[in-house]
ROTI-422849 format. One line per field, with one value per atom (N, C-alpha, C): residue number from 1; residue in one letter; chain; atom name; y, z, x negated. Coordinates in steps of 0.2 Angstrom, whole numbers, plus 5000, padded with zeros to 4 digits. Layout:
BEGIN
seq	NUM_... .
type	A_... .
mol	A_... .
atom	CA_... .
Y	Y_... .
Z	Z_... .
X	X_... .
END
This chain:
BEGIN
seq	1_1_1_2_2_2_3_3_3_4_4_4_5_5_5_6_6_6_7_7_7_8_8_8_9_9_9_10_10_10_11_11_11_12_12_12_13_13_13_14_14_14_15_15_15_16_16_16_17_17_17_18_18_18_19_19_19_20_20_20_21_21_21_22_22_22_23_23_23_24_24_24_25_25_25_26_26_26_27_27_27_28_28_28_29_29_29_30_30_30_31_31_31_32_32_32_33_33_33_34_34_34_35_35_35_36_36_36_37_37_37_38_38_38_39_39_39_40_40_40_41_41_41_42_42_42_43_43_43_44_44_44_45_45_45_46_46_46_47_47_47_48_48_48_49_49_49_50_50_50_51_51_51_52_52_52_53_53_53_54_54_54_55_55_55_56_56_56_57_57_57_58_58_58_59_59_59_60_60_60_61_61_61_62_62_62_63_63_63_64_64_64_65_65_65_66_66_66_67_67_67_68_68_68_69_69_69_70_70_70_71_71_71_72_72_72_73_73_73_74_74_74_75_75_75_76_76_76_77_77_77_78_78_78_79_79_79_80_80_80_81_81_81_82_82_82_83_83_83_84_84_84_85_85_85_86_86_86_87_87_87_88_88_88_89_89_89_90_90_90_91_91_91_92_92_92_93_93_93_94_94_94_95_95_95_96_96_96_97_97_97_98_98_98_99_99_99_100_100_100_101_101_101_102_102_102_103_103_103_104_104_104_105_105_105_106_106_106_107_107_107_108_108_108_109_109_109_110_110_110_111_111_111_112_112_112_113_113_113_114_114_114_115_115_115_116_116_116_117_117_117_118_118_118_119_119_119_120_120_120_121_121_121_122_122_122_123_123_123_124_124_124_125_125_125_126_126_126_127_127_127_128_128_128_129_129_129_130_130_130_131_131_131_132_132_132_133_133_133_134_134_134_135_135_135_136_136_136_137_137_137_138_138_138_139_139_139_140_140_140_141_141_141_142_142_142_143_143_143_144_144_144_145_145_145_146_146_146_147_147_147_148_148_148_149_149_149_150_150_150_151_151_151_152_152_152_153_153_153_154_154_154_155_155_155_156_156_156_157_157_157_158_158_158_159_159_159_160_160_160_161_161_161_162_162_162_163_163_163_164_164_164_165_165_165_166_166_166_167_167_167_168_168_168_169_169_169_170_170_170_171_171_171_172_172_172_173_173_173_174_174_174_175_175_175_176_176_176_177_177_177_178_178_178_179_179_179_180_180_180_181_181_181_182_182_182_183_183_183_184_184_184_185_185_185_186_186_186_187_187_187_188_188_188_189_189_189_190_190_190_191_191_191_192_192_192_193_193_193_194_194_194_195_195_195_196_196_196_197_197_197_198_198_198_199_199_199_200_200_200_201_201_201_202_202_202_203_203_203_204_204_204_205_205_205_206_206_206_207_207_207_208_208_208_209_209_209_210_210_210_211_211_211_212_212_212_213_213_213_214_214_214_215_215_215_216_216_216_217_217_217_218_218_218_219_219_219_220_220_220_221_221_221_222_222_222_223_223_223_224_224_224_225_225_225_226_226_226_227_227_227_228_228_228_229_229_229_230_230_230_231_231_231_232_232_232_233_233_233_234_234_234_235_235_235_236_236_236_237_237_237_238_238_238_239_239_239_240_240_240_241_241_241_242_242_242_243_243_243_244_244_244_245_245_245_246_246_246_247_247_247_248_248_248_249_249_249_250_250_250_251_251_251_252_252_252_253_253_253_254_254_254_255_255_255_256_256_256_257_257_257_258_258_258_259_259_259_260_260_260_261_261_261_262_262_262_263_263_263_264_264_264 .
type	M_M_M_N_N_N_E_E_E_I_I_I_L_L_L_I_I_I_A_A_A_V_V_V_L_L_L_V_V_V_V_V_V_G_G_G_A_A_A_I_I_I_G_G_G_L_L_L_V_V_V_V_V_V_A_A_A_V_V_V_V_V_V_L_L_L_S_S_S_F_F_F_A_A_A_S_S_S_V_V_V_F_F_F_F_F_F_A_A_A_V_V_V_P_P_P_V_V_V_D_D_D_E_E_E_R_R_R_V_V_V_E_E_E_K_K_K_L_L_L_T_T_T_E_E_E_A_A_A_L_L_L_P_P_P_G_G_G_A_A_A_N_N_N_C_C_C_G_G_G_A_A_A_C_C_C_G_G_G_Y_Y_Y_S_S_S_G_G_G_C_C_C_S_S_S_G_G_G_Y_Y_Y_A_A_A_Q_Q_Q_A_A_A_L_L_L_S_S_S_K_K_K_G_G_G_E_E_E_A_A_A_K_K_K_P_P_P_G_G_G_A_A_A_C_C_C_P_P_P_V_V_V_G_G_G_G_G_G_E_E_E_A_A_A_V_V_V_A_A_A_A_A_A_E_E_E_L_L_L_A_A_A_A_A_A_I_I_I_L_L_L_G_G_G_V_V_V_E_E_E_A_A_A_Q_Q_Q_S_S_S_Q_Q_Q_A_A_A_R_R_R_T_T_T_T_T_T_A_A_A_R_R_R_V_V_V_M_M_M_C_C_C_S_S_S_G_G_G_S_S_S_C_C_C_D_D_D_N_N_N_T_T_T_G_G_G_K_K_K_R_R_R_I_I_I_N_N_N_Y_Y_Y_K_K_K_G_G_G_I_I_I_T_T_T_S_S_S_C_C_C_S_S_S_A_A_A_A_A_A_N_N_N_Q_Q_Q_I_I_I_L_L_L_G_G_G_G_G_G_G_G_G_G_G_G_K_K_K_C_C_C_S_S_S_Y_Y_Y_G_G_G_C_C_C_I_I_I_G_G_G_L_L_L_G_G_G_D_D_D_C_C_C_V_V_V_S_S_S_E_E_E_C_C_C_E_E_E_Y_Y_Y_G_G_G_A_A_A_I_I_I_K_K_K_V_V_V_C_C_C_N_N_N_G_G_G_V_V_V_A_A_A_M_M_M_V_V_V_N_N_N_E_E_E_S_S_S_L_L_L_C_C_C_R_R_R_S_S_S_C_C_C_K_K_K_K_K_K_C_C_C_V_V_V_L_L_L_A_A_A_C_C_C_P_P_P_K_K_K_G_G_G_L_L_L_I_I_I_E_E_E_I_I_I_V_V_V_P_P_P_V_V_V_R_R_R_S_S_S_A_A_A_A_A_A_V_V_V_L_L_L_C_C_C_S_S_S_N_N_N_H_H_H_D_D_D_K_K_K_G_G_G_V_V_V_Q_Q_Q_T_T_T_K_K_K_D_D_D_L_L_L_C_C_C_S_S_S_I_I_I_G_G_G_C_C_C_I_I_I_G_G_G_C_C_C_M_M_M_K_K_K_C_C_C_Q_Q_Q_K_K_K_V_V_V_C_C_C_E_E_E_H_H_H_G_G_G_A_A_A_I_I_I_K_K_K_V_V_V_D_D_D_N_N_N_F_F_F_K_K_K_A_A_A_S_S_S_V_V_V_D_D_D_P_P_P_Q_Q_Q_R_R_R_C_C_C_T_T_T_L_L_L_C_C_C_G_G_G_K_K_K_C_C_C_A_A_A_E_E_E_V_V_V_C_C_C_P_P_P_K_K_K_G_G_G_V_V_V_I_I_I_K_K_K_A_A_A_A_A_A_A_A_A_P_P_P_Q_Q_Q .
mol	A_A_A_A_A_A_A_A_A_A_A_A_A_A_A_A_A_A_A_A_A_A_A_A_A_A_A_A_A_A_A_A_A_A_A_A_A_A_A_A_A_A_A_A_A_A_A_A_A_A_A_A_A_A_A_A_A_A_A_A_A_A_A_A_A_A_A_A_A_A_A_A_A_A_A_A_A_A_A_A_A_A_A_A_A_A_A_A_A_A_A_A_A_A_A_A_A_A_A_A_A_A_A_A_A_A_A_A_A_A_A_A_A_A_A_A_A_A_A_A_A_A_A_A_A_A_A_A_A_A_A_A_A_A_A_A_A_A_A_A_A_A_A_A_A_A_A_A_A_A_A_A_A_A_A_A_A_A_A_A_A_A_A_A_A_A_A_A_A_A_A_A_A_A_A_A_A_A_A_A_A_A_A_A_A_A_A_A_A_A_A_A_A_A_A_A_A_A_A_A_A_A_A_A_A_A_A_A_A_A_A_A_A_A_A_A_A_A_A_A_A_A_A_A_A_A_A_A_A_A_A_A_A_A_A_A_A_A_A_A_A_A_A_A_A_A_A_A_A_A_A_A_A_A_A_A_A_A_A_A_A_A_A_A_A_A_A_A_A_A_A_A_A_A_A_A_A_A_A_A_A_A_A_A_A_A_A_A_A_A_A_A_A_A_A_A_A_A_A_A_A_A_A_A_A_A_A_A_A_A_A_A_A_A_A_A_A_A_A_A_A_A_A_A_A_A_A_A_A_A_A_A_A_A_A_A_A_A_A_A_A_A_A_A_A_A_A_A_A_A_A_A_A_A_A_A_A_A_A_A_A_A_A_A_A_A_A_A_A_A_A_A_A_A_A_A_A_A_A_A_A_A_A_A_A_A_A_A_A_A_A_A_A_A_A_A_A_A_A_A_A_A_A_A_A_A_A_A_A_A_A_A_A_A_A_A_A_A_A_A_A_A_A_A_A_A_A_A_A_A_A_A_A_A_A_A_A_A_A_A_A_A_A_A_A_A_A_A_A_A_A_A_A_A_A_A_A_A_A_A_A_A_A_A_A_A_A_A_A_A_A_A_A_A_A_A_A_A_A_A_A_A_A_A_A_A_A_A_A_A_A_A_A_A_A_A_A_A_A_A_A_A_A_A_A_A_A_A_A_A_A_A_A_A_A_A_A_A_A_A_A_A_A_A_A_A_A_A_A_A_A_A_A_A_A_A_A_A_A_A_A_A_A_A_A_A_A_A_A_A_A_A_A_A_A_A_A_A_A_A_A_A_A_A_A_A_A_A_A_A_A_A_A_A_A_A_A_A_A_A_A_A_A_A_A_A_A_A_A_A_A_A_A_A_A_A_A_A_A_A_A_A_A_A_A_A_A_A_A_A_A_A_A_A_A_A_A_A_A_A_A_A_A_A_A_A_A_A_A_A_A_A_A_A_A_A_A_A_A_A_A_A_A_A_A_A_A_A_A_A_A_A_A_A_A_A_A_A_A_A_A_A_A_A_A_A_A_A_A_A_A_A_A_A_A_A_A_A_A_A_A_A_A_A_A_A_A_A_A_A_A_A_A_A_A_A_A_A_A_A_A_A_A_A_A_A_A_A_A_A_A_A_A_A_A_A_A_A_A_A_A_A_A_A_A_A_A_A_A_A_A_A_A_A_A_A_A_A_A_A_A_A_A_A_A_A_A_A_A_A_A_A_A_A_A_A_A_A_A_A_A_A_A_A_A_A_A_A_A_A_A_A_A_A_A_A_A_A_A_A_A_A_A_A_A_A_A_A_A_A_A_A .
atom	N_CA_C_N_CA_C_N_CA_C_N_CA_C_N_CA_C_N_CA_C_N_CA_C_N_CA_C_N_CA_C_N_CA_C_N_CA_C_N_CA_C_N_CA_C_N_CA_C_N_CA_C_N_CA_C_N_CA_C_N_CA_C_N_CA_C_N_CA_C_N_CA_C_N_CA_C_N_CA_C_N_CA_C_N_CA_C_N_CA_C_N_CA_C_N_CA_C_N_CA_C_N_CA_C_N_CA_C_N_CA_C_N_CA_C_N_CA_C_N_CA_C_N_CA_C_N_CA_C_N_CA_C_N_CA_C_N_CA_C_N_CA_C_N_CA_C_N_CA_C_N_CA_C_N_CA_C_N_CA_C_N_CA_C_N_CA_C_N_CA_C_N_CA_C_N_CA_C_N_CA_C_N_CA_C_N_CA_C_N_CA_C_N_CA_C_N_CA_C_N_CA_C_N_CA_C_N_CA_C_N_CA_C_N_CA_C_N_CA_C_N_CA_C_N_CA_C_N_CA_C_N_CA_C_N_CA_C_N_CA_C_N_CA_C_N_CA_C_N_CA_C_N_CA_C_N_CA_C_N_CA_C_N_CA_C_N_CA_C_N_CA_C_N_CA_C_N_CA_C_N_CA_C_N_CA_C_N_CA_C_N_CA_C_N_CA_C_N_CA_C_N_CA_C_N_CA_C_N_CA_C_N_CA_C_N_CA_C_N_CA_C_N_CA_C_N_CA_C_N_CA_C_N_CA_C_N_CA_C_N_CA_C_N_CA_C_N_CA_C_N_CA_C_N_CA_C_N_CA_C_N_CA_C_N_CA_C_N_CA_C_N_CA_C_N_CA_C_N_CA_C_N_CA_C_N_CA_C_N_CA_C_N_CA_C_N_CA_C_N_CA_C_N_CA_C_N_CA_C_N_CA_C_N_CA_C_N_CA_C_N_CA_C_N_CA_C_N_CA_C_N_CA_C_N_CA_C_N_CA_C_N_CA_C_N_CA_C_N_CA_C_N_CA_C_N_CA_C_N_CA_C_N_CA_C_N_CA_C_N_CA_C_N_CA_C_N_CA_C_N_CA_C_N_CA_C_N_CA_C_N_CA_C_N_CA_C_N_CA_C_N_CA_C_N_CA_C_N_CA_C_N_CA_C_N_CA_C_N_CA_C_N_CA_C_N_CA_C_N_CA_C_N_CA_C_N_CA_C_N_CA_C_N_CA_C_N_CA_C_N_CA_C_N_CA_C_N_CA_C_N_CA_C_N_CA_C_N_CA_C_N_CA_C_N_CA_C_N_CA_C_N_CA_C_N_CA_C_N_CA_C_N_CA_C_N_CA_C_N_CA_C_N_CA_C_N_CA_C_N_CA_C_N_CA_C_N_CA_C_N_CA_C_N_CA_C_N_CA_C_N_CA_C_N_CA_C_N_CA_C_N_CA_C_N_CA_C_N_CA_C_N_CA_C_N_CA_C_N_CA_C_N_CA_C_N_CA_C_N_CA_C_N_CA_C_N_CA_C_N_CA_C_N_CA_C_N_CA_C_N_CA_C_N_CA_C_N_CA_C_N_CA_C_N_CA_C_N_CA_C_N_CA_C_N_CA_C_N_CA_C_N_CA_C_N_CA_C_N_CA_C_N_CA_C_N_CA_C_N_CA_C_N_CA_C_N_CA_C_N_CA_C_N_CA_C_N_CA_C_N_CA_C_N_CA_C_N_CA_C_N_CA_C_N_CA_C_N_CA_C_N_CA_C_N_CA_C_N_CA_C_N_CA_C_N_CA_C_N_CA_C_N_CA_C_N_CA_C_N_CA_C_N_CA_C_N_CA_C_N_CA_C_N_CA_C_N_CA_C_N_CA_C_N_CA_C_N_CA_C_N_CA_C_N_CA_C_N_CA_C_N_CA_C_N_CA_C_N_CA_C_N_CA_C_N_CA_C_N_CA_C_N_CA_C_N_CA_C_N_CA_C_N_CA_C_N_CA_C_N_CA_C_N_CA_C_N_CA_C_N_CA_C_N_CA_C_N_CA_C_N_CA_C_N_CA_C_N_CA_C_N_CA_C .
Y	5761_5757_5757_5762_5762_5757_5757_5753_5745_5744_5737_5735_5739_5736_5736_5741_5740_5734_5732_5726_5720_5720_5714_5713_5721_5719_5717_5720_5716_5709_5707_5700_5696_5698_5695_5695_5700_5701_5696_5696_5691_5684_5682_5675_5674_5679_5678_5676_5681_5680_5673_5671_5665_5659_5660_5654_5653_5659_5658_5656_5658_5656_5648_5646_5638_5635_5638_5634_5633_5638_5638_5632_5633_5628_5621_5620_5613_5610_5615_5612_5611_5617_5617_5611_5610_5604_5599_5597_5591_5585_5579_5574_5569_5567_5561_5555_5554_5548_5542_5537_5531_5527_5529_5525_5518_5514_5506_5506_5510_5508_5509_5514_5514_5508_5505_5499_5494_5493_5487_5487_5493_5493_5491_5494_5492_5484_5481_5474_5470_5472_5469_5468_5463_5462_5466_5470_5476_5474_5469_5465_5468_5471_5475_5470_5464_5459_5459_5461_5461_5454_5450_5442_5442_5447_5448_5450_5453_5455_5462_5466_5473_5476_5483_5485_5485_5484_5483_5482_5483_5483_5488_5494_5501_5499_5497_5496_5490_5485_5479_5482_5486_5489_5493_5498_5502_5498_5492_5488_5484_5482_5478_5484_5490_5495_5496_5495_5497_5491_5485_5479_5476_5477_5475_5469_5468_5461_5458_5452_5448_5448_5447_5446_5441_5436_5431_5431_5436_5436_5437_5438_5440_5433_5430_5424_5424_5430_5431_5432_5434_5435_5429_5425_5419_5420_5414_5414_5420_5421_5424_5432_5434_5441_5442_5436_5435_5436_5433_5434_5441_5444_5451_5456_5455_5460_5459_5452_5451_5454_5455_5458_5465_5469_5476_5477_5472_5474_5472_5468_5465_5460_5456_5451_5444_5438_5432_5430_5428_5426_5419_5419_5412_5409_5402_5399_5398_5399_5400_5393_5391_5385_5388_5385_5387_5386_5390_5390_5389_5388_5387_5389_5390_5390_5384_5382_5376_5376_5373_5374_5368_5370_5365_5362_5359_5357_5351_5345_5341_5340_5344_5343_5344_5340_5340_5338_5338_5336_5328_5325_5318_5315_5320_5319_5322_5328_5331_5333_5336_5338_5346_5347_5354_5354_5358_5359_5364_5367_5372_5373_5374_5377_5385_5388_5394_5397_5402_5406_5413_5416_5423_5425_5430_5433_5427_5426_5421_5423_5423_5425_5421_5418_5415_5419_5426_5431_5432_5433_5434_5428_5421_5415_5414_5415_5414_5417_5422_5425_5421_5416_5413_5405_5404_5397_5395_5399_5398_5395_5397_5395_5389_5387_5381_5374_5373_5366_5362_5356_5352_5352_5354_5355_5362_5365_5373_5377_5371_5373_5372_5369_5368_5373_5372_5377_5379_5383_5386_5384_5386_5384_5388_5395_5399_5404_5403_5405_5413_5415_5421_5421_5416_5415_5414_5412_5411_5418_5422_5429_5433_5432_5436_5434_5428_5425_5428_5430_5433_5429_5423_5418_5412_5411_5406_5399_5401_5394_5391_5394_5390_5390_5384_5382_5379_5379_5376_5370_5364_5357_5353_5351_5347_5351_5357_5361_5363_5361_5364_5367_5372_5375_5371_5371_5368_5372_5371_5375_5370_5374_5371_5375_5370_5373_5375_5372_5375_5381_5383_5390_5396_5393_5398_5401_5408_5412_5415_5412_5413_5420_5423_5431_5432_5427_5428_5431_5433_5436_5431_5425_5420_5419_5420_5418_5423_5430_5435_5435_5432_5432_5427_5421_5416_5417_5417_5420_5415_5409_5403_5402_5407_5405_5398_5396_5388_5388_5394_5394_5397_5392_5393_5393_5398_5397_5392_5388_5383_5382_5378_5376_5370_5370_5364_5358_5357_5351_5350_5349_5348_5344_5339_5336_5341_5339_5344_5340_5342_5339_5344_5341_5345_5344_5347_5347_5353_5357_5361_5360_5354_5353_5351_5355_5354_5350_5347_5344_5337_5334_5327_5322_5317_5312_5309_5307_5305_5309_5315_5322_5322_5323_5324_5319_5312_5306_5308_5311_5312_5318_5322_5329_5327_5325_5323_5317_5313_5306_5306_5312_5312_5316_5319_5323_5321_5324_5322_5321_5315_5313_5313_5316_5316_5310_5304_5298_5297_5302_5303_5297_5294_5289_5292_5297_5301_5304_5306_5310_5304_5298_5293_5290_5290_5287_5292_5298_5303_5304_5302_5301_5308_5313_5319_5325_5323_5328_5333_5330_5336_5336_5332_5333_5331_5336_5335_5336_5333_5333_5338_5343_5348_5349_5349_5351_5347_5341_5335_5336_5339_5340_5340_5336_5336_5341_5343_5348_5347_5350_5348_5354_5353_5359_5358_5362_5361_5362_5365_5366_5359_5354_5348_5342_5343_5338_5337_5330_5328_5323_5324_5321_5313_5310_5303_5299_5302_5300_5295_5294_5289_5291_5298_5300_5299_5300_5299_5292_5287_5280_5277_5279_5278_5281_5287_5290_5287_5285_5280_5284_5290_5295_5297_5296_5298_5306_5309_5317_5320_5317_5319_5318_5323_5323_5324_5320_5321_5323_5330_5332_5327_5327_5323_5327_5324_5329_5332_5339_5342_5341 .
Z	5154_5149_5143_5141_5135_5137_5144_5146_5146_5147_5147_5140_5135_5128_5125_5128_5124_5128_5135_5138_5133_5131_5128_5121_5118_5111_5112_5116_5118_5119_5123_5125_5118_5115_5109_5103_5102_5098_5099_5106_5109_5107_5108_5107_5100_5096_5088_5086_5088_5086_5089_5096_5098_5093_5092_5087_5081_5078_5072_5072_5078_5079_5080_5084_5085_5079_5075_5069_5064_5063_5059_5062_5069_5073_5071_5071_5071_5064_5059_5052_5051_5053_5053_5057_5063_5067_5068_5062_5061_5061_5065_5064_5060_5055_5049_5053_5053_5054_5050_5052_5048_5048_5042_5042_5045_5042_5043_5051_5055_5063_5066_5063_5065_5063_5057_5055_5058_5060_5064_5071_5073_5081_5081_5076_5076_5075_5071_5069_5076_5081_5086_5091_5096_5100_5106_5107_5113_5119_5120_5127_5131_5127_5130_5135_5134_5139_5139_5133_5134_5131_5129_5127_5121_5117_5110_5112_5117_5119_5119_5118_5117_5123_5124_5128_5129_5123_5122_5115_5113_5106_5102_5104_5101_5100_5104_5104_5098_5099_5094_5087_5086_5079_5076_5082_5079_5077_5080_5078_5071_5071_5065_5058_5059_5055_5052_5057_5055_5053_5053_5051_5056_5063_5069_5072_5070_5072_5067_5069_5063_5066_5060_5061_5067_5067_5071_5079_5081_5088_5093_5091_5096_5097_5102_5104_5106_5108_5110_5103_5098_5092_5088_5088_5085_5078_5073_5067_5062_5065_5063_5061_5068_5068_5064_5065_5061_5054_5051_5044_5043_5046_5045_5046_5050_5050_5044_5042_5037_5030_5030_5024_5024_5030_5031_5028_5030_5028_5021_5019_5012_5012_5017_5017_5018_5017_5018_5025_5027_5035_5035_5041_5042_5049_5048_5054_5060_5066_5072_5075_5079_5084_5089_5090_5096_5103_5107_5115_5119_5125_5130_5137_5142_5149_5152_5156_5160_5166_5171_5177_5180_5182_5183_5190_5191_5198_5197_5201_5200_5208_5213_5220_5222_5220_5221_5229_5230_5237_5238_5232_5233_5233_5231_5231_5236_5239_5244_5250_5255_5261_5263_5269_5272_5277_5279_5286_5290_5289_5292_5288_5292_5289_5288_5283_5281_5281_5286_5286_5286_5280_5278_5272_5270_5263_5258_5254_5249_5242_5244_5238_5239_5233_5234_5236_5234_5235_5242_5246_5253_5257_5255_5258_5258_5252_5251_5256_5260_5265_5271_5272_5278_5276_5278_5276_5268_5264_5257_5255_5259_5258_5263_5266_5271_5268_5262_5260_5261_5261_5264_5259_5252_5247_5247_5248_5248_5240_5236_5229_5226_5229_5226_5225_5221_5219_5226_5227_5234_5233_5227_5225_5227_5228_5230_5224_5218_5212_5210_5211_5208_5201_5198_5191_5187_5191_5189_5189_5194_5193_5187_5186_5181_5173_5173_5167_5163_5157_5154_5150_5149_5144_5148_5154_5158_5157_5155_5153_5159_5166_5172_5178_5180_5187_5192_5197_5203_5204_5203_5203_5209_5214_5219_5223_5223_5226_5222_5215_5211_5205_5202_5196_5190_5185_5180_5174_5168_5162_5156_5153_5148_5142_5139_5134_5127_5127_5121_5122_5128_5128_5131_5131_5134_5127_5128_5123_5125_5129_5130_5132_5136_5137_5142_5146_5152_5158_5158_5165_5170_5170_5175_5177_5173_5174_5179_5177_5182_5188_5189_5195_5200_5198_5202_5206_5213_5217_5218_5215_5216_5209_5204_5197_5195_5195_5193_5186_5183_5177_5171_5166_5160_5154_5149_5142_5138_5136_5131_5126_5120_5114_5116_5113_5115_5113_5108_5106_5109_5116_5120_5126_5127_5135_5139_5146_5152_5158_5163_5169_5174_5176_5180_5187_5189_5195_5196_5202_5201_5208_5212_5217_5215_5220_5219_5225_5229_5234_5232_5237_5235_5234_5231_5230_5235_5241_5247_5250_5251_5253_5250_5244_5239_5240_5241_5241_5247_5254_5259_5259_5254_5253_5248_5242_5237_5234_5233_5230_5223_5219_5213_5210_5215_5214_5210_5205_5203_5208_5207_5212_5208_5203_5199_5197_5196_5195_5188_5184_5177_5172_5174_5169_5163_5163_5158_5153_5157_5153_5149_5151_5149_5142_5143_5137_5132_5133_5128_5122_5116_5111_5108_5110_5107_5111_5118_5122_5125_5124_5126_5133_5137_5145_5148_5153_5157_5165_5169_5176_5179_5182_5186_5193_5197_5204_5206_5205_5208_5204_5198_5195_5187_5184_5177_5173_5167_5164_5157_5152_5145_5142_5136_5132_5126_5125_5121_5113_5113_5105_5104_5107_5105_5105_5110_5111_5104_5103_5097_5099_5105_5108_5107_5107_5106_5112_5118_5124_5128_5126_5130_5137_5138_5145_5149_5147_5151_5152_5148_5149_5155_5155_5161_5167_5167_5174_5180_5184_5189_5194_5194_5197_5193_5186_5182_5181_5183_5183_5176_5171_5165_5160_5157_5153_5146_5141_5134_5130_5128_5125_5119_5117_5111_5105_5100_5094_5091_5089_5087_5080 .
X	5310_5314_5309_5306_5300_5294_5292_5287_5288_5295_5297_5296_5299_5300_5292_5288_5280_5277_5278_5276_5278_5285_5287_5284_5284_5280_5273_5269_5262_5261_5266_5266_5268_5273_5275_5269_5266_5260_5255_5253_5247_5249_5256_5259_5258_5260_5259_5252_5248_5240_5237_5239_5237_5240_5246_5250_5246_5244_5241_5234_5230_5223_5224_5228_5229_5231_5235_5238_5232_5227_5221_5216_5215_5212_5213_5219_5222_5221_5221_5219_5211_5208_5200_5197_5201_5196_5200_5205_5208_5204_5205_5201_5205_5202_5206_5208_5214_5217_5217_5215_5214_5221_5226_5232_5233_5227_5227_5227_5223_5224_5230_5234_5242_5246_5244_5248_5246_5239_5237_5239_5240_5242_5249_5253_5260_5260_5257_5256_5255_5251_5249_5254_5254_5261_5261_5255_5256_5255_5252_5251_5246_5241_5236_5232_5231_5228_5221_5218_5211_5208_5212_5210_5207_5207_5203_5196_5194_5188_5187_5193_5193_5197_5197_5201_5208_5210_5218_5219_5226_5228_5225_5225_5222_5215_5211_5204_5202_5207_5206_5207_5213_5214_5209_5206_5200_5195_5192_5188_5189_5195_5197_5196_5198_5197_5190_5186_5178_5175_5179_5175_5172_5173_5169_5172_5178_5182_5186_5187_5191_5199_5203_5210_5212_5209_5212_5209_5208_5205_5210_5217_5222_5226_5225_5228_5235_5238_5245_5248_5245_5250_5249_5244_5242_5242_5243_5242_5247_5252_5257_5255_5252_5249_5243_5239_5232_5233_5239_5240_5243_5247_5249_5243_5239_5233_5228_5227_5223_5226_5233_5236_5234_5235_5234_5227_5222_5215_5213_5217_5216_5211_5211_5206_5210_5206_5210_5210_5216_5217_5213_5210_5208_5210_5211_5214_5210_5212_5209_5211_5207_5207_5213_5218_5222_5219_5220_5217_5223_5221_5226_5224_5227_5225_5224_5220_5220_5217_5222_5220_5215_5209_5203_5205_5210_5211_5217_5216_5222_5225_5223_5224_5231_5237_5243_5244_5250_5251_5250_5251_5248_5241_5237_5231_5226_5228_5224_5229_5227_5231_5229_5231_5229_5226_5221_5218_5222_5225_5229_5236_5241_5248_5248_5246_5247_5253_5254_5261_5259_5260_5259_5262_5259_5261_5261_5265_5266_5262_5255_5250_5244_5241_5235_5230_5229_5225_5224_5230_5231_5228_5232_5230_5222_5219_5212_5208_5210_5205_5205_5210_5210_5207_5202_5199_5200_5200_5200_5208_5213_5220_5222_5217_5219_5220_5218_5218_5211_5212_5206_5200_5202_5197_5196_5190_5190_5190_5189_5188_5195_5200_5207_5212_5217_5223_5226_5228_5231_5239_5241_5247_5253_5252_5257_5259_5256_5260_5257_5251_5249_5249_5247_5246_5254_5258_5265_5268_5266_5270_5266_5260_5257_5259_5260_5262_5269_5268_5275_5278_5276_5278_5281_5281_5285_5280_5274_5270_5266_5267_5264_5269_5269_5273_5269_5271_5268_5272_5269_5272_5269_5273_5269_5262_5262_5257_5251_5252_5246_5250_5246_5248_5247_5252_5250_5254_5250_5251_5255_5260_5263_5260_5256_5252_5255_5262_5265_5268_5268_5271_5265_5259_5254_5251_5249_5247_5240_5237_5230_5228_5233_5232_5227_5226_5220_5223_5229_5232_5232_5232_5233_5226_5221_5213_5211_5213_5212_5215_5221_5225_5222_5220_5217_5211_5212_5207_5201_5202_5198_5194_5197_5193_5194_5200_5201_5204_5206_5209_5205_5205_5200_5204_5202_5204_5200_5203_5200_5203_5200_5203_5209_5214_5219_5216_5213_5210_5202_5203_5197_5198_5195_5196_5193_5196_5194_5194_5189_5189_5192_5199_5202_5201_5195_5192_5187_5186_5181_5177_5178_5174_5167_5163_5154_5152_5156_5153_5151_5147_5144_5150_5149_5154_5158_5154_5156_5161_5159_5162_5169_5168_5174_5180_5177_5183_5187_5184_5188_5192_5191_5195_5200_5199_5204_5203_5208_5208_5207_5208_5206_5201_5197_5192_5186_5183_5176_5171_5168_5163_5156_5155_5149_5145_5148_5146_5142_5143_5139_5142_5147_5148_5152_5155_5157_5151_5146_5141_5138_5136_5133_5137_5143_5147_5148_5147_5149_5143_5144_5140_5137_5141_5141_5138_5136_5133_5137_5144_5150_5151_5149_5151_5144_5143_5138_5140_5135_5137_5132_5134_5129_5132_5128_5129_5136_5135_5139_5147_5146_5154_5153_5157_5157_5161_5158_5162_5161_5166_5166_5164_5160_5158_5164_5168_5173_5171_5165_5163_5160_5158_5155_5161_5167_5171_5173_5175_5178_5185_5187_5192_5192_5187_5187_5190_5190_5193_5189_5182_5178_5177_5177_5176_5180_5187_5193_5194_5192_5193_5189_5182_5178_5178_5181_5182_5185_5182_5185_5191_5191_5196_5201_5201_5207_5207_5202_5202_5201_5199_5197_5203_5205_5211_5209_5210_5209_5215_5215_5222_5223_5229_5231_5230_5227_5227_5233_5233_5238_5240 .
END
């Protein structure tokens, strides 16, 4: 009985000593916590999408506290969150150009067709393994909705065989961008024209594949006074930083594949 009591007392004493040592260690080795980081993290939407350019909301908060990032880099939170972050940091909030996801394809069922009738897993990633999804245009939207499944805001729908974005609902989180196996979705400023085609085939071949595909005729490039649109590898593309939304490129496009967003 005495042996058991002694063992209990020894174990208890050891536990007490360890607790005291750990208590002193926690104070001695404590890492100072920046309260602003906690407040900034709480102010962020918690999407952890990485659209801000950092690993997640906590990484962005750390960068903000160190002055390595600006409050307006969170597209999901928008201007409201940017203003709250600026208030925590004690700086002036700066308005940021609103961005949106856009599907660079107009290959609806009315404009293109299929080479094969795919029957398998209802997933663009899976279908893409078989002849690029089976569409006549190997660059086109497969239309099985991987992007729709990833969007938390209901901003994407598949309409007539091609994904379309409701820009008023889009939060530019980039999850749809990562979900598209064809790389057809881009995050661009709302106030910018866009060539909704990703086909790089020669014009004659493109005409056979899609009635609305870009044929690289260069009419848009020639009419743009700001050098915002260029044709490279048989396809036109817009530089959003130079685009002024004059709409001239959309007016001269013989295929009607260039969309000039209305000023907000």
